[in-house]
GUMI-498503 format. One line per 3 residues: for each residue x, y, z of N, C-alpha, C. Coordinates in nm, 2 decimals, always signed. Example, Ala and Ser with C-alpha at 12.3 -4.5 7.8 and 13.67 -1.06 7.14 Angstrom:
REM residues 2
+1.32,-0.57,+0.78,+1.23,-0.45,+0.78,+1.32,-0.33,+0.78  +1.28,-0.22,+0.71,+1.37,-0.11,+0.71,+1.29,+0.00,+0.79
END
This chain:
REM residues 237
-1.60,+0.43,+0.10,-1.46,+0.42,+0.08,-1.40,+0.32,+0.18  -1.31,+0.23,+0.13,-1.25,+0.13,+0.22,-1.15,+0.20,+0.31  -1.15,+0.16,+0.44,-1.05,+0.21,+0.53,-0.95,+0.09,+0.55
-0.82,+0.12,+0.52,-0.72,+0.01,+0.51,-0.61,+0.04,+0.60  -0.60,-0.02,+0.72,-0.49,+0.00,+0.81,-0.36,-0.07,+0.75  -0.25,-0.01,+0.78,-0.12,-0.07,+0.73,-0.03,-0.13,+0.83
+0.03,-0.23,+0.79,+0.14,-0.29,+0.88,+0.26,-0.31,+0.79  +0.37,-0.24,+0.82,+0.50,-0.25,+0.75,+0.59,-0.34,+0.83  +0.66,-0.43,+0.76,+0.74,-0.54,+0.83,+0.89,-0.53,+0.80
+0.97,-0.52,+0.90,+1.11,-0.54,+0.90,+1.15,-0.64,+1.00  +1.23,-0.74,+0.96,+1.27,-0.85,+1.06,+1.15,-0.91,+1.13  +1.04,-0.92,+1.06,+0.91,-0.98,+1.11,+0.85,-0.90,+1.23
+0.89,-0.77,+1.24,+0.83,-0.68,+1.34,+0.75,-0.57,+1.27  +0.66,-0.51,+1.34,+0.57,-0.41,+1.29,+0.65,-0.27,+1.31  +0.68,-0.20,+1.20,+0.75,-0.08,+1.21,+0.69,+0.03,+1.12
+0.73,+0.15,+1.14,+0.70,+0.26,+1.05,+0.82,+0.34,+1.02  +0.83,+0.39,+0.89,+0.94,+0.48,+0.85,+0.88,+0.62,+0.82  +0.97,+0.71,+0.81,+0.93,+0.85,+0.77,+0.99,+0.87,+0.63
+0.91,+0.91,+0.53,+0.95,+0.93,+0.39,+1.02,+0.82,+0.33  +0.99,+0.70,+0.38,+1.05,+0.58,+0.33,+1.20,+0.56,+0.37  +1.25,+0.64,+0.46,+1.39,+0.63,+0.50,+1.41,+0.52,+0.60
+1.48,+0.41,+0.57,+1.50,+0.30,+0.66,+1.57,+0.34,+0.79  +1.65,+0.45,+0.78,+1.72,+0.49,+0.90,+1.63,+0.55,+1.01  +1.50,+0.58,+0.97,+1.41,+0.64,+1.06,+1.32,+0.53,+1.12
+1.35,+0.40,+1.10,+1.27,+0.29,+1.15,+1.23,+0.31,+1.30  +1.10,+0.29,+1.32,+1.06,+0.28,+1.46,+0.97,+0.16,+1.48  +1.01,+0.07,+1.57,+0.94,-0.05,+1.60,+0.82,-0.02,+1.69
+0.70,-0.06,+1.65,+0.58,-0.04,+1.72,+0.53,-0.16,+1.80  +0.56,-0.28,+1.74,+0.52,-0.40,+1.80,+0.61,-0.52,+1.75  +0.65,-0.60,+1.84,+0.73,-0.72,+1.80,+0.65,-0.82,+1.73
+0.52,-0.82,+1.75,+0.43,-0.92,+1.69,+0.32,-0.86,+1.61  +0.34,-0.86,+1.47,+0.24,-0.81,+1.38,+0.10,-0.87,+1.40  +0.09,-0.99,+1.44,-0.04,-1.06,+1.46,-0.12,-0.98,+1.56
-0.06,-0.94,+1.67,-0.13,-0.86,+1.78,-0.19,-0.74,+1.72  -0.12,-0.67,+1.63,-0.17,-0.55,+1.57,-0.28,-0.58,+1.47  -0.27,-0.68,+1.39,-0.37,-0.72,+1.30,-0.50,-0.76,+1.37
-0.49,-0.84,+1.48,-0.61,-0.88,+1.56,-0.67,-0.75,+1.62  -0.59,-0.66,+1.66,-0.65,-0.53,+1.72,-0.73,-0.46,+1.61  -0.68,-0.45,+1.49,-0.76,-0.39,+1.38,-0.89,-0.47,+1.35
-0.88,-0.60,+1.35,-1.00,-0.68,+1.32,-1.10,-0.66,+1.43  -1.05,-0.65,+1.56,-1.14,-0.64,+1.67,-1.23,-0.51,+1.67  -1.17,-0.41,+1.61,-1.25,-0.28,+1.61,-1.33,-0.27,+1.48
-1.33,-0.38,+1.40,-1.42,-0.38,+1.28,-1.36,-0.36,+1.15  -1.23,-0.35,+1.14,-1.16,-0.34,+1.01,-1.17,-0.47,+0.93  -1.18,-0.45,+0.80,-1.20,-0.57,+0.72,-1.08,-0.59,+0.62
-1.00,-0.48,+0.61,-0.89,-0.49,+0.52,-0.75,-0.46,+0.59  -0.64,-0.50,+0.52,-0.51,-0.48,+0.57,-0.41,-0.46,+0.45  -0.33,-0.36,+0.46,-0.22,-0.34,+0.37,-0.09,-0.38,+0.44
-0.03,-0.49,+0.39,+0.09,-0.55,+0.45,+0.21,-0.53,+0.36  +0.31,-0.47,+0.41,+0.43,-0.44,+0.32,+0.55,-0.50,+0.38  +0.62,-0.58,+0.30,+0.75,-0.64,+0.33,+0.86,-0.55,+0.30
+0.90,-0.46,+0.39,+1.01,-0.36,+0.37,+1.14,-0.43,+0.34  +1.17,-0.54,+0.40,+1.29,-0.61,+0.37,+1.29,-0.66,+0.23  +1.18,-0.71,+0.18,+1.17,-0.75,+0.04,+1.18,-0.64,-0.05
+1.12,-0.52,-0.01,+1.11,-0.41,-0.11,+1.25,-0.36,-0.15  +1.35,-0.37,-0.07,+1.48,-0.32,-0.11,+1.57,-0.44,-0.14  +1.52,-0.56,-0.14,+1.59,-0.68,-0.18,+1.55,-0.74,-0.31
+1.58,-0.87,-0.33,+1.56,-0.93,-0.45,+1.43,-1.02,-0.46  +1.35,-1.02,-0.36,+1.23,-1.10,-0.36,+1.16,-1.09,-0.22  +1.05,-1.16,-0.21,+0.97,-1.16,-0.09,+1.06,-1.22,+0.02
+1.06,-1.16,+0.14,+1.13,-1.22,+0.26,+1.04,-1.26,+0.37  +0.94,-1.17,+0.40,+0.85,-1.19,+0.52,+0.72,-1.26,+0.48  +0.72,-1.36,+0.39,+0.60,-1.43,+0.36,+0.54,-1.51,+0.47
+0.62,-1.55,+0.57,+0.57,-1.63,+0.68,+0.48,-1.54,+0.77  +0.51,-1.41,+0.78,+0.43,-1.31,+0.85,+0.29,-1.30,+0.78  +0.30,-1.29,+0.65,+0.17,-1.29,+0.57,+0.09,-1.41,+0.60
+0.15,-1.53,+0.59,+0.08,-1.65,+0.61,+0.02,-1.66,+0.75  +0.09,-1.61,+0.85,+0.03,-1.61,+0.99,-0.09,-1.52,+1.00  -0.08,-1.40,+0.94,-0.19,-1.30,+0.95,-0.31,-1.35,+0.87
-0.28,-1.41,+0.76,-0.39,-1.45,+0.67,-0.47,-1.57,+0.73  -0.39,-1.66,+0.80,-0.45,-1.78,+0.86,-0.52,-1.75,+1.00  -0.48,-1.65,+1.06,-0.53,-1.63,+1.20,-0.62,-1.50,+1.21
-0.65,-1.44,+1.09,-0.75,-1.33,+1.09,-0.84,-1.35,+0.97  -0.95,-1.28,+0.96,-1.03,-1.28,+0.84,-1.01,-1.16,+0.75  -0.90,-1.09,+0.78,-0.88,-0.96,+0.70,-0.85,-0.99,+0.56
-0.90,-0.90,+0.47,-0.87,-0.91,+0.33,-0.73,-0.84,+0.31  -0.62,-0.92,+0.29,-0.49,-0.86,+0.29,-0.44,-0.84,+0.15  -0.39,-0.71,+0.12,-0.32,-0.69,+0.00,-0.17,-0.68,+0.05
-0.08,-0.74,-0.03,+0.06,-0.76,+0.01,+0.15,-0.70,-0.09  +0.25,-0.63,-0.05,+0.35,-0.57,-0.14,+0.49,-0.57,-0.08  +0.58,-0.55,-0.16,+0.72,-0.55,-0.12,+0.80,-0.67,-0.16
+0.89,-0.65,-0.25,+0.97,-0.76,-0.30,+0.91,-0.85,-0.40  +0.80,-0.82,-0.46,+0.74,-0.90,-0.56,+0.81,-0.87,-0.70  +0.91,-0.96,-0.73,+1.00,-0.94,-0.84,+0.99,-1.05,-0.95
+0.92,-1.16,-0.92,+0.91,-1.27,-1.01,+0.78,-1.34,-1.00  +0.75,-1.42,-1.09,+0.62,-1.50,-1.09,+0.62,-1.59,-0.96  +0.74,-1.64,-0.93,+0.75,-1.72,-0.80,+0.70,-1.64,-0.68
+0.75,-1.51,-0.68,+0.71,-1.42,-0.57,+0.55,-1.41,-0.57  +0.50,-1.39,-0.68,+0.35,-1.37,-0.69,+0.28,-1.49,-0.64  +0.33,-1.61,-0.68,+0.26,-1.73,-0.63,+0.28,-1.75,-0.48
+0.40,-1.72,-0.43,+0.42,-1.73,-0.29,+0.32,-1.64,-0.21  +0.30,-1.52,-0.26,+0.22,-1.42,-0.19,+0.07,-1.48,-0.19  +0.02,-1.52,-0.30,-0.11,-1.57,-0.31,-0.13,-1.70,-0.23
-0.03,-1.79,-0.23,-0.03,-1.92,-0.16,-0.02,-1.89,-0.01  +0.04,-1.78,+0.03,+0.05,-1.74,+0.17,-0.07,-1.67,+0.22  -0.17,-1.64,+0.14,-0.30,-1.59,+0.18,-0.33,-1.45,+0.14
-0.25,-1.39,+0.06,-0.29,-1.25,+0.01,-0.41,-1.26,-0.08  -0.50,-1.17,-0.07,-0.61,-1.16,-0.16,-0.58,-1.08,-0.28  -0.49,-0.98,-0.26,-0.44,-0.90,-0.37,-0.29,-0.87,-0.35
-0.22,-0.84,-0.45,-0.08,-0.80,-0.43,-0.06,-0.66,-0.49  +0.04,-0.59,-0.44,+0.07,-0.46,-0.49,+0.21,-0.47,-0.56  +0.21,-0.43,-0.68,+0.33,-0.44,-0.76,+0.37,-0.30,-0.81
+0.50,-0.26,-0.77,+0.55,-0.13,-0.80,+0.67,-0.13,-0.90  +0.78,-0.18,-0.84,+0.90,-0.17,-0.92,+0.89,-0.24,-1.06  +0.84,-0.37,-1.05,+0.82,-0.44,-1.18,+0.73,-0.37,-1.28
+0.63,-0.30,-1.23,+0.54,-0.23,-1.31,+0.61,-0.12,-1.39  +0.72,-0.06,-1.33,+0.80,+0.04,-1.39,+0.90,-0.02,-1.48  +0.97,-0.12,-1.44,+1.09,-0.17,-1.51,+1.06,-0.28,-1.61
+0.95,-0.36,-1.59,+0.92,-0.47,-1.68,+0.77,-0.47,-1.71  +0.72,-0.38,-1.79,+0.58,-0.37,-1.82,+0.52,-0.50,-1.88  +0.60,-0.56,-1.97,+0.55,-0.68,-2.03,+0.52,-0.79,-1.93
+0.61,-0.80,-1.83,+0.59,-0.90,-1.73,+0.47,-0.87,-1.64  +0.46,-0.74,-1.61,+0.34,-0.70,-1.54,+0.21,-0.74,-1.61  +0.21,-0.71,-1.74,+0.09,-0.75,-1.83,+0.07,-0.90,-1.82
+0.17,-0.98,-1.82,+0.15,-1.12,-1.82,+0.09,-1.16,-1.69  +0.13,-1.10,-1.58,+0.08,-1.13,-1.45,-0.07,-1.10,-1.44  -0.11,-0.98,-1.50,-0.25,-0.94,-1.50,-0.33,-1.05,-1.57
-0.28,-1.10,-1.68,-0.35,-1.20,-1.76,-0.36,-1.34,-1.68  -0.25,-1.37,-1.62,-0.25,-1.50,-1.55,-0.33,-1.50,-1.42  -0.31,-1.40,-1.34,-0.37,-1.40,-1.21,-0.50,-1.31,-1.20
-0.53,-1.23,-1.30,-0.64,-1.14,-1.30,-0.61,-1.00,-1.26  -0.65,-0.91,-1.35,-0.61,-0.77,-1.32,-0.67,-0.71,-1.19  -0.78,-0.77,-1.15,-0.84,-0.72,-1.02,-0.77,-0.76,-0.90
-0.68,-0.86,-0.92,-0.60,-0.91,-0.80,-0.46,-0.84,-0.79  -0.43,-0.76,-0.89,-0.30,-0.69,-0.89,-0.32,-0.54,-0.88  -0.27,-0.48,-0.77,-0.28,-0.34,-0.75,-0.15,-0.27,-0.80
-0.17,-0.17,-0.88,-0.06,-0.09,-0.93,+0.00,+0.00,-0.82  +0.12,-0.03,-0.78,+0.19,+0.06,-0.68,+0.25,+0.17,-0.75  +0.20,+0.29,-0.73,+0.25,+0.41,-0.79,+0.30,+0.51,-0.69
+0.42,+0.49,-0.64,+0.48,+0.57,-0.53,+0.56,+0.68,-0.60  +0.55,+0.80,-0.55,+0.61,+0.91,-0.62,+0.67,+1.02,-0.52  +0.76,+1.09,-0.58,+0.81,+1.21,-0.51,+0.82,+1.32,-0.62
+0.77,+1.44,-0.59,+0.76,+1.54,-0.69,+0.68,+1.49,-0.81  +0.58,+1.41,-0.79,+0.50,+1.35,-0.90,+0.57,+1.26,-1.00  +0.69,+1.21,-0.96,+0.77,+1.12,-1.04,+0.79,+0.99,-0.97
+0.78,+0.88,-1.04,+0.78,+0.75,-0.98,+0.91,+0.71,-0.91  +0.90,+0.65,-0.80,+1.02,+0.59,-0.73,+1.00,+0.44,-0.71  +1.11,+0.36,-0.71,+1.10,+0.22,-0.71,+1.20,+0.16,-0.60
+1.20,+0.03,-0.59,+1.29,-0.05,-0.51,+1.30,+0.01,-0.37  +1.18,+0.00,-0.30,+1.17,+0.05,-0.16,+1.20,+0.20,-0.15  +1.16,+0.27,-0.26,+1.18,+0.42,-0.27,+1.32,+0.46,-0.27
+1.41,+0.37,-0.30,+1.56,+0.40,-0.30,+1.60,+0.45,-0.44  +1.52,+0.42,-0.54,+1.56,+0.47,-0.68,+1.45,+0.56,-0.73  +1.49,+0.67,-0.78,+1.39,+0.77,-0.84,+1.40,+0.77,-0.99
+1.29,+0.80,-1.06,+1.29,+0.80,-1.21,+1.24,+0.94,-1.25  +1.23,+0.95,-1.38,+1.17,+1.07,-1.45,+1.03,+1.05,-1.50  +0.97,+0.93,-1.46,+0.84,+0.90,-1.51,+0.73,+0.97,-1.43
+0.65,+1.05,-1.51,+0.54,+1.12,-1.45,+0.43,+1.03,-1.41  +0.37,+1.05,-1.29,+0.28,+0.96,-1.23,+0.15,+0.95,-1.30  +0.09,+1.05,-1.35,-0.05,+1.04,-1.41,-0.04,+0.97,-1.55
+0.05,+1.00,-1.64,+0.06,+0.92,-1.76,+0.09,+0.77,-1.73  +0.17,+0.75,-1.62,+0.21,+0.61,-1.58,+0.08,+0.53,-1.54  +0.00,+0.59,-1.46,-0.13,+0.53,-1.42,-0.22,+0.51,-1.54
-0.23,+0.61,-1.62,-0.32,+0.60,-1.73,-0.28,+0.49,-1.83  -0.15,+0.47,-1.85,-0.11,+0.36,-1.94,-0.16,+0.23,-1.89  -0.15,+0.21,-1.76,-0.19,+0.08,-1.70,-0.35,+0.07,-1.70
-0.42,+0.18,-1.68,-0.56,+0.17,-1.70,-0.60,+0.12,-1.84  -0.53,+0.17,-1.94,-0.56,+0.12,-2.07,-0.52,-0.02,-2.09  -0.43,-0.07,-2.01,-0.39,-0.22,-2.01,-0.49,-0.30,-1.93
-0.57,-0.24,-1.85,-0.67,-0.32,-1.78,-0.66,-0.31,-1.63  -0.57,-0.24,-1.58,-0.55,-0.24,-1.43,-0.68,-0.17,-1.37  -0.72,-0.22,-1.25,-0.84,-0.16,-1.19,-0.81,-0.07,-1.07
-0.70,-0.11,-0.99,-0.67,-0.04,-0.87,-0.53,+0.01,-0.87  -0.51,+0.13,-0.80,-0.37,+0.18,-0.78,-0.36,+0.24,-0.64  -0.25,+0.20,-0.57,-0.22,+0.27,-0.45,-0.12,+0.38,-0.48
-0.15,+0.50,-0.45,-0.06,+0.61,-0.48,-0.01,+0.67,-0.35  +0.12,+0.67,-0.33,+0.18,+0.72,-0.21,+0.27,+0.84,-0.25  +0.24,+0.95,-0.19,+0.34,+1.06,-0.20,+0.44,+1.05,-0.09
+0.56,+1.01,-0.14,+0.67,+0.97,-0.04,+0.70,+1.09,+0.05  +0.70,+1.21,+0.00,+0.73,+1.33,+0.08,+0.63,+1.34,+0.20  +0.51,+1.28,+0.19,+0.41,+1.29,+0.29,+0.41,+1.17,+0.39
+0.47,+1.06,+0.34,+0.46,+0.94,+0.41,+0.52,+0.94,+0.55  +0.44,+0.91,+0.65,+0.49,+0.90,+0.79,+0.52,+1.04,+0.85  +0.48,+1.15,+0.79,+0.51,+1.28,+0.84,+0.40,+1.34,+0.92
+0.28,+1.28,+0.91,+0.16,+1.33,+0.98,+0.13,+1.48,+0.96  +0.14,+1.51,+0.83,+0.11,+1.65,+0.79,+0.00,+1.66,+0.68  -0.08,+1.55,+0.67,-0.19,+1.55,+0.58,-0.15,+1.49,+0.44
-0.24,+1.43,+0.37,-0.22,+1.37,+0.24,-0.21,+1.47,+0.13  -0.17,+1.42,+0.01,-0.16,+1.51,-0.11,-0.30,+1.52,-0.19  -0.39,+1.60,-0.13,-0.52,+1.61,-0.19,-0.51,+1.65,-0.34
-0.43,+1.75,-0.37,-0.42,+1.80,-0.51,-0.38,+1.70,-0.60  -0.28,+1.62,-0.56,-0.23,+1.51,-0.65,-0.34,+1.41,-0.67  -0.42,+1.37,-0.57,-0.52,+1.27,-0.59,-0.64,+1.32,-0.67
-0.67,+1.45,-0.65,-0.77,+1.51,-0.73,-0.73,+1.51,-0.88  -0.61,+1.54,-0.91,-0.56,+1.55,-1.05,-0.56,+1.40,-1.11  -0.53,+1.30,-1.03,-0.53,+1.17,-1.08,-0.67,+1.12,-1.11
-0.76,+1.15,-1.02,-0.90,+1.11,-1.04,-0.97,+1.19,-1.16  -0.92,+1.31,-1.18,-0.98,+1.39,-1.29,-0.93,+1.34,-1.43  -0.81,+1.29,-1.43,-0.74,+1.25,-1.55,-0.74,+1.10,-1.58
-0.79,+1.02,-1.49,-0.78,+0.87,-1.51,-0.89,+0.80,-1.44  -0.94,+0.70,-1.51,-1.05,+0.62,-1.45,-0.99,+0.50,-1.37  -0.94,+0.53,-1.26,-0.87,+0.43,-1.17,-0.94,+0.43,-1.04
-0.95,+0.31,-0.98,-1.00,+0.30,-0.84,-0.88,+0.34,-0.75  -0.88,+0.46,-0.70,-0.76,+0.51,-0.64,-0.76,+0.49,-0.49  -0.65,+0.43,-0.44,-0.63,+0.41,-0.30,-0.52,+0.51,-0.25
-0.56,+0.60,-0.16,-0.47,+0.71,-0.12,-0.38,+0.65,+0.00  -0.26,+0.69,+0.00,-0.16,+0.65,+0.10,-0.06,+0.75,+0.13  -0.03,+0.78,+0.25,+0.08,+0.87,+0.29,+0.03,+1.00,+0.34
+0.06,+1.03,+0.47,+0.03,+1.15,+0.53,-0.11,+1.17,+0.60  -0.19,+1.07,+0.58,-0.33,+1.08,+0.65,-0.31,+1.09,+0.80  -0.37,+1.19,+0.85,-0.34,+1.23,+0.99,-0.46,+1.24,+1.08
-0.58,+1.28,+1.02,-0.70,+1.30,+1.10,-0.82,+1.24,+1.03  -0.93,+1.23,+1.11,-1.05,+1.18,+1.06,-1.10,+1.27,+0.94  -1.07,+1.40,+0.96,-1.11,+1.50,+0.85,-1.04,+1.47,+0.72
-0.91,+1.42,+0.73,-0.84,+1.39,+0.61,-0.91,+1.27,+0.54  -0.95,+1.17,+0.62,-1.02,+1.06,+0.56,-1.15,+1.10,+0.49  -1.23,+1.19,+0.56,-1.35,+1.24,+0.50,-1.33,+1.31,+0.37
-1.22,+1.39,+0.37,-1.20,+1.47,+0.25,-1.15,+1.38,+0.13  -1.08,+1.27,+0.16,-1.04,+1.18,+0.06,-1.16,+1.10,+0.00  -1.26,+1.07,+0.09,-1.38,+1.01,+0.05,-1.46,+1.11,-0.04
-1.46,+1.23,-0.01,-1.53,+1.33,-0.09,-1.47,+1.35,-0.23  -1.34,+1.34,-0.23,-1.27,+1.34,-0.36,-1.30,+1.23,-0.45  -1.34,+1.11,-0.39,-1.38,+1.00,-0.48,-1.28,+0.89,-0.47
-1.19,+0.89,-0.37,-1.09,+0.78,-0.35,-1.17,+0.65,-0.32  -1.12,+0.54,-0.37,-1.19,+0.41,-0.34,-1.14,+0.36,-0.21  -1.02,+0.39,-0.16,-0.97,+0.35,-0.04,-0.87,+0.45,+0.02
-0.84,+0.43,+0.15,-0.74,+0.51,+0.22,-0.66,+0.42,+0.31  -0.53,+0.42,+0.29,-0.44,+0.34,+0.37,-0.39,+0.43,+0.49  -0.41,+0.38,+0.61,-0.37,+0.46,+0.72,-0.27,+0.39,+0.81
-0.15,+0.45,+0.83,-0.04,+0.38,+0.91,-0.01,+0.45,+1.03  +0.09,+0.55,+1.02,+0.14,+0.61,+1.14,+0.04,+0.68,+1.23  -0.06,+0.73,+1.17,-0.17,+0.80,+1.25,-0.23,+0.71,+1.35
-0.24,+0.58,+1.31,-0.30,+0.48,+1.40,-0.21,+0.45,+1.51  -0.08,+0.44,+1.48,+0.02,+0.40,+1.58,+0.05,+0.51,+1.68  +0.05,+0.64,+1.63,+0.08,+0.75,+1.71,-0.05,+0.81,+1.78
-0.17,+0.76,+1.74,-0.29,+0.80,+1.80,-0.35,+0.93,+1.76  -0.31,+0.98,+1.64,-0.37,+1.11,+1.59,-0.51,+1.08,+1.53  -0.53,+0.96,+1.50,-0.67,+0.92,+1.46,-0.72,+0.82,+1.56
-0.83,+0.85,+1.62,-0.89,+0.76,+1.72,-0.95,+0.63,+1.65  -0.91,+0.52,+1.71,-0.95,+0.39,+1.64,-1.10,+0.37,+1.65  -1.16,+0.41,+1.76,-1.31,+0.40,+1.77,-1.38,+0.49,+1.66
-1.33,+0.61,+1.65,-1.39,+0.70,+1.55,-1.37,+0.64,+1.41  -1.26,+0.59,+1.39,-1.23,+0.53,+1.25,-1.32,+0.41,+1.23  -1.34,+0.33,+1.33,-1.42,+0.21,+1.31,-1.56,+0.24,+1.28
-1.61,+0.36,+1.32,-1.75,+0.40,+1.28,-1.76,+0.44,+1.13  -1.65,+0.46,+1.07,-1.65,+0.49,+0.92,-1.65,+0.36,+0.84  -1.62,+0.25,+0.90,-1.60,+0.12,+0.83,-1.74,+0.07,+0.78
END
């Protein structure tokens, strides 16, 4: 299973939120490159980079941060937040992203998402399936829908999508453990390479997600708050 540390960006700074609430913003580092290099130094190979400014806006904002991290590390970066147009997609890839995560457009404009899969390759586009109460949320988690998460993922599997990041918003940033039951249900009902995100707090959580069959695990606040030891995590890579 891939271990994927996360860096969330607001105003080009490394931050974390709780349950996606921008009012809970906590700045952990003024320089995201320092954080990315730290992850790389302990043996990490992947990075989940989120443009939180872009996520609630009309397009990518922090692409320069992506460009810096991609050019100064060897991390395989998947980038999300604010990808609303084909121009945004091209900016992300030109700035060094190896994959992009698309959430809001996947909900609101499925035909456009399908076009991007054909143009850029389905393996390069990760389906962002963020939910609360097992129903999809979009636009930086500021808008909720009545779309059930498992049928949503399955529809995209049938369209050819390979990967999905699933975040239970109610768990995100709370350090109370991930939504094991949700992930088990998704893996039982859908042939998706599932990347778990939200609430991962301990090494035991990571081990249990691996046992469930998750393809990857995104870890954020637990790394910044020290509930997961970086050395112990590096031994799982």
